[in-house]
N, C-alpha and C positions, 0 to 999 in steps of 0.2 A: 496293137500296142507294142512298143519297144521293150524288150526284156533287158533290163539293166543288170549286169552280172555282179557277182560278189567276189571280191578279192580275198583270198586267204593268204595271209602273210606268215610264211614259215620262218622260224628262228631256231631255237634249240628244242624243236619238236619234230624232228625229221622222220616222221612215221605217218602211217595211215590209220592204224588201229588206235583206239582210245585217244583220239585227237578231237577235243571238244570244238575247237574253232572250225575244223573241216566238217565235222558232223553237222554243226549248226548251219554252215553254208549250204550243204546238200539238202538239209531239211527246209531251206527257204524256197526250194523248187526253182531256183534261178541258175543260170550258168555260173560255173565256178572257175576262177583264174588263180591258180596257185603261183605264188611269187616268193623268191628269196632275194634279199638285198645284201650285197657285200659292202659293208661300211665299217671297216676296222678302225677308222679314225674316231668314230663315235664311242669306241670301247676303251679309249685311252683313260688311264695308263695300263689297262688290262686288256688290250687287244689280243686276239688269239695268238698263242705262241706257235713256233715252227711245227711241233708235233701235232698240235690241234688243227693247224691249217691243212696238214697232210690228211688227217682223218676227215675233216670237213669236205675236202674234194671227193673222197671216196663215198662219203655218205650222201652228198648231193647227187652224185652219179647214180647211186642206188635208188634214191627217191625218184629221180627222173624216170628210171626204168619202171618202177612200180606204178607211177602215175600213167605212163604210156599204156600199160596193160589194162588200165581202166578207162581208156579213151581220153585221157587228159595229158597234160604236160607241165613241166616246171619252167616258169619264166624267170630268168636270171637278170638282175639289174645291179648296177654299181653306182654308188653315190650316197649322199646324205639321205637318211631314211624318210624324213618328213617331205623333202622336196621330191624324192623319187616316187613315194607313194602317191603324193598329190598329183604329180604329172601322169602317172599310170592311171589313176582313178579318172582323171579328166579325159585321157586318151580313149579309155574303153567305156566311158560314161557309167562308171560303177555306182551301184546303189549303196554298197556297204563295203567295209573293210573289217575282217575278223582276224584276230590273232590270239594266241595263248600267252599268258602273262610270264614275264621274267621278273626277278626280284633283286637284281643288283641295284644299288642306290642310284647310280647315274642313269641306268636304263629306265628305272621307274619314272624319274623326272622327264626323260626324253619322251617316253610313251604317253605321259599325261599331256604334253604339249602337242604330240601328233594327234591324239584323240580329239583335243579341243579344236585344232586346226581343221581336221576333216569334218567335224560336225558344223563348224562355222561355214564350211563350203557346201553344206547341205548333204553330206555323205554320212550315213550311219556308221559309227565306229564302235565296235564291241570287243572287249577282251574277255578271256575265259581262263579258269583255273585248270591247267593241264599238266603241270610239271612237278607238283608236290601232292602229298596225300591230303594235307589241309593247308589252307592259306596261313601265312605267318601271323596275321593279326587275330586269328580265331582261337588261338590257344593262349590262355593267360592263367596266372596263379590266382589264388583266392582273393588277393588284394587288387586284382585287375591289372597286374603288372607283368611284363615279359619275364620268362624264366631265365635263370643264370646257372642252374644246376641240372645236369642231365637226368639224374634219377627222378627228380620231381617232374620234369618234362615228360619222361617215359611213362610215369604213372598217370599223368594227365591224359596222355594219348590212350592208355588202357581204359580209362574211364569214359572216353569219348566214343562216338559212334564209329564203327569200322568204316574204312574208305568205301566209297561207292564201287559197284562192279564196273570194270572197264568197258568202254564202248566198243562195239564190233567194228572191224574195218569195213569201209564201203565196198559194195560190189560194182558200182559204176559212179562216175563223176560227170555231171553234165558239162559239156564243153561249149564254148562260144563258137559261132559260125566263123569268126575270124579272130585269130590269135594276135596279140601284140608282139612286137619284136623282142628278142632275147639275146643277150650276149652269150658267147660260148663259155662253157665251164673252164676251158683251158685259159681263156683270156683273163680270168680272175687271178691267175698265177699263184694258186694256193700250194702247189707242189714245189719242192725245192729244186732250184736250178742245178745244183750238184746233188746227184741221187745218193743221199745217205739213208734212205728210208727202207732199204732192203730188209732189215730186221723187223720193221713194223709190218711190212707186207707178209712176212712169214708168220707173224704172231697173231694177226688180227684179220677179221672179216667185217669191216664197217658196214653199216646199213641195217635196216629193219629186219631183213631175213637173217643176217648174221647174229643180231641180238636175240632173235627167237631161237635160233639153233643153240646159242650159248646157254640160254635159259633152260632149254631142254636137257642139255648135258649136265647142267648144275643140279637140277631137281632129281635127275636119275642117278647121278653118281656121287655128288659131294654134299648135298643138302643134309642127308641123314648124319653125316659126321662133321658138319661144319663147325660145331662148337670147339672141337679139338684140331681138326684139319686146317683151319684158317691160320693157325699159328706155326705151321710147318712150311717154310718157304720153298723147299725142294719139291713139294707136292702141289697138285692142282686142287687145293682144299678151299679156295675162295671162289666166289661166283664169277670173277672176271667180267662182270657186267658194268663196272663203273664208267668206262668210256661210252658205252651204248646208252647208259642212263643220262650221262651229261649231255649228249647231243640229242637226247629225246628220241632215240630210235626205238626205245621201249619206255613205258611209263612206270612210275612207282606203283600205281594201282595194279598194273599187270603183274609186277613182281610180287606185291603183297598177296594177291589172291592166288597166284599160281603156286607160290611156296606154301601157303596155307592148305591149298587143295591137295598137295602131294606129300604131306607129312603130318604127323601128330603135332599138336600145338607146342609140346615141349621140344620137338626137333626143329621146328621152324622159328621159334622165338629168338635164338641167337642171331639169325640173319635178319629178322624183322627189327631187332634192336639196331642193326647197322643202318637200315632204312630210316629209322627214327633219329639216329645220330645225324644223318644227312639233313633231316628236317630241322633238327636243333641248330645246325650250322646256319641254315637259311633264316631261322627264327632270330638268331643273334644278329646276323648281318642286316636284316630288315630293321630291327629295333635299334641297333647300334652301328650305323653305317661307317663310323670312324674307325672300326676295327680293321679295315683294309690296310691301314698303315700304322695306327696307334694301338699300344697295348691296352687291354681292358683294365688291367690293374695299373693305376697311374704311377705308382712308385717305380715301375720298370722304365719309365722315361729317364730315370737317373742311373740306370744300369751301365756300368763301365764297359760297353762293348769294345772289342778290338777291331782293327782293320788290317788284315794280313792277306794280301793278294796271293802269295805263294800257298798259304794254307787253304784258301778257298779254291784255288786251282787244283790242288791235290785232291780235295774232297770231290769236286765235280768230275774229275777224271778217274776216280776210283783208285787213287794212289796214296792213300793215307798210311798204308802198312798194317791196317787192321782188316783182316780178310772179310769179316761180316759186313763192315761198312763198305769196303771196296766192291764186294760182290753186288750189293744193292745198287750202288751208283752205276756200275757197268750194266746191270739189268735195265736200269732206267734209260741209259743212253742207247742201248741196243733195241729195246722193245717199246720205249715210250711209257713204260709202266713199272711199278715196283710193288712187291708184296707188302701188305699193310704193316706187318710186324717189322719188316726191315725199314719201312718208312720212318717208324718211330725211332729205330736205332740210329739211322743215318742223320735224322733231324736232331736227335739228342746230341750226337757227336759234334755237329756243327755249332750248336748254341752253347753247349756245356763244356765240351773238351776244348774247342777252339775259341769260344767266346765271340763268335761272329754273329752279327745281328740276324734275328729270325727273318727279317724282311728280305735279306739276300737269299736265304734258302728258299723262301716262298717264290721269289722271282725266278730262280733256277728251275724249280719244279713247274712253275707256270709255263715256262718255255719248252720243257722237255717231256711233260706228261701228256698222253693222249686223253686222259680224263681230267685235265686241269679245270678246276671248278672254283670260282672265287670264294664262295662261302666255305666249302670244305677245305680248300687250301689255306685260307686265312685261319680258320678254326683249328686245323691240325697243327699249324706252325705255332700258334699262340699256346696251344696245349703243350707242345713239346718244350717251349721256352719257359713254361710255368707262369705266363703273364696273362692268360686268357680265362674264359669261363670254364669251370669244372676242370681246371688245369692240373697236370701232374705236378706235385710239389717240386720246387726248384732243387731241393736237396736230394731228390731221387735222380741219380746220375747213372745211366746205364753203363755197365762195364761191357764193352763190345766183345771181349773174349768169353765172358760168362754167358752173354746173350747167344753167342754163336754155339757154345757147347750145349745150351739148353734147347735151342730151337732148330739147330742143324747138327744134331748129335753125330751123324755119320759123315758130315762134311760134304754131302752131295751137292747142296746149293753152292757152296764155295768152289768146289771142283768144277762145276759147270761154268761158272762165270770167271774164275781165276785159274785157268788150266796150267799156268806156269808154276803153281805150287801144288798141283794135283797129286804129285808123287809122295806127298807127306802122309803119314799115318794120321788117324783120328786124334792121336795124342798131341800132334804138333800143328795140325791144319789150321787151328784158330789162333796160334801164336808162333809163327815161324821163327821169330827172333829168339825164342827160347830153345829151339832145337839144337842139339849138338852139331858141331861142324861136319862130322862124318855123315850125319843124317841129311843135312842140307846138300852136301856134296853128292851123295848117292841119288838124291832127287833132282840133281841138276840145277840147284838154286844157289845163286850168289846174291845175298842180301845187299841191297843198295844198287844192284845192277839188273838182275832179272825180276826182282820184286823189292819194293822199298822197305827200309826200316820204318818203324812207327814214327810219324812226324811229331808225336808228343807222347810222353809217358802218362799212363792212366792215372796213377796216384798223384802225380804232380798236377795234372789237369783237374782232377777231382778237388783237390785242396784249393787250387786257384779259383775254381768256380764257386766253392762255398765261401771263400774269402770275399769274392766279388758280391755275392748275395748278401753277406753280412754288412759290407760297406754300403750297399744300396739302402739298407733298412735303417741306417743311422740317421 
């Protein structure tokens, strides 16, 4: 009898442990053919950005090595997913195609069509829940409607069953006697032609092993102080697991149970809330797919956004003249990541000080973040703009100087990312333009030349934003 293999279609689940689709394929007792299909055109308008493509290259390379250690390998293909999967299934006479679900609106529609097409061809097609703690449609309010307020959503999660224990990694993967052809990873051209990724290489170790190492560091050193440490950008007080989670190098179930197992509930809860915040973002995007581009609060369609290329350029390059904003934007460009507290500060500055559309900020983060995630990116930017679910009130306008003084009291974060003003004392590091001329001179600073003057006055910007908000509500 001919053994018809099972194809496991890897997507944003680039791991072996707690991978339901892979586990189901192995339990079928048939040969398993892992495949990854590079099809960025199908992701438009949210195809992976430059930083994400760099990470993907490293992660696929890591997954290939892990599969080889278990007697398997990763088949790489390029093209439209439906056609490529259908052709591969016919080539290897596959009995089934298994994959773990994604939840972006366009991907859901595509996957439905792929599942139908495969089944019409006589091939079993199954999808599995592997990238969230609970499926977006399983959590509803008492009226049976999706949630729009995080606190109620969090309480509903607390009342639900805890996530299942993560599945173990396989010890062996049955391989076919003859492998189908594969393109080379380098042929996908995921890495930049001009090597700007040196900072990313120094900052990260993509792949499942890197994810597990980072999780170990987090639970040993930062989890117990996460509630306070996550607000201090100069310290490694956050988990630094978001890119690993986005690419599925580690699962949310693994994070949930590992953090609960390594600390008392009171110590783990602040981090678990962040995992549920991520779930809330997916919950909203699933039920309200238009949020990718349109504000949840319809009145914001009338908001008088400005269009200022110069201001946007200064923001992207970390040249606004506000050190806390500029430090965050430079960290983003150098490492592909930004501390979450500083993400809020920089986003608020773009939409409230500069009155530039939140969609432009979301696009920039999408291209430069290694953890760029459609649900979280959209949710975060609408939150910052005041136009989304559970959003910060529009009249709450962060003062970048006060935010810096509160969360970077000693100026360590700013001195690291803006060394040209590092000679200033803590008194002036957050507001160089207020420093006396002799202080600037002794620190080697010439405002407007070595570091910019603020591109906008805070009090002016605050009043302009509040006036714009009032005009929108008329």
